[in-house]
C-alpha positions as CSV (number, residue, x, y, z in Angstrom):
1,M,120.2,-76.0,40.5
2,I,120.8,-73.5,37.8
3,S,123.7,-71.1,38.3
4,P,123.2,-67.4,37.6
5,P,125.3,-66.0,34.7
6,A,128.8,-64.9,35.5
7,R,127.9,-61.3,34.5
8,P,124.5,-59.7,34.2
9,V,122.9,-60.2,30.8
10,T,122.1,-56.8,29.3
11,P,121.6,-56.1,25.7
12,T,124.3,-54.2,23.9
13,V,124.5,-52.5,20.5
14,E,126.4,-55.5,19.2
15,D,123.4,-57.7,20.2
16,D,120.9,-55.7,18.3
17,L,119.6,-57.1,15.0
18,D,120.7,-55.5,11.8
19,F,117.7,-53.9,10.2
20,S,119.8,-52.0,7.7
21,L,118.8,-54.6,5.1
22,S,117.6,-52.7,2.1
23,K,114.6,-50.7,3.2
24,K,113.8,-50.2,-0.5
25,T,113.2,-53.9,-1.0
26,L,111.0,-54.1,2.1
27,T,109.2,-50.9,1.2
28,G,108.1,-52.4,-2.2
29,L,106.8,-55.5,-0.5
30,D,105.2,-53.5,2.3
31,Q,103.4,-51.3,-0.3
32,K,101.9,-54.3,-2.0
33,A,100.8,-55.8,1.3
34,N,99.2,-52.5,2.3
35,E,97.4,-52.2,-1.0
36,A,96.2,-55.8,-0.5
37,R,94.9,-55.1,3.0
38,E,93.1,-52.0,1.8
39,Y,91.4,-53.9,-1.0
40,L,90.3,-56.6,1.5
41,R,89.1,-53.9,3.9
42,Q,87.0,-52.2,1.2
43,T,85.4,-55.5,0.1
44,D,84.8,-57.1,3.5
45,W,81.2,-55.9,3.4
46,L,80.6,-58.3,0.5
47,V,81.7,-61.2,2.5
48,V,79.6,-60.1,5.5
49,R,76.6,-59.8,3.1
50,K,77.2,-63.3,1.9
51,L,77.2,-64.6,5.4
52,E,74.1,-62.7,6.4
53,T,72.0,-63.0,3.3
54,G,73.5,-65.7,1.2
55,K,74.0,-63.3,-1.8
56,E,77.2,-64.4,-3.6
57,V,80.3,-62.4,-3.7
58,P,81.0,-61.5,-7.3
59,A,83.5,-63.9,-8.9
60,D,85.9,-61.2,-9.9
61,V,86.0,-59.8,-6.4
62,A,86.4,-63.3,-4.8
63,E,89.3,-63.9,-7.1
64,K,91.0,-60.6,-6.3
65,R,90.4,-61.1,-2.6
66,A,92.2,-64.5,-2.9
67,E,95.1,-62.8,-4.7
68,A,95.2,-60.0,-2.0
69,R,95.3,-62.6,0.8
70,S,98.3,-64.3,-0.8
71,L,100.2,-61.0,-0.7
72,I,99.9,-60.5,3.1
């Protein structure tokens, strides 16, 4: 049988994760990821067209989409 903890387990400020790690660094990465997501969103129709009609996605767009996916 498992014994209950000696005291109730409640989160404290000390238990919180430290998210103060350079927001500037994360902001730069987030911005690139957001731009990549937006590019993918704007070009999704080309992929749908390929699936529905067989018409190829232009090579430059396919290459940029692959690069964008690697950023997110």
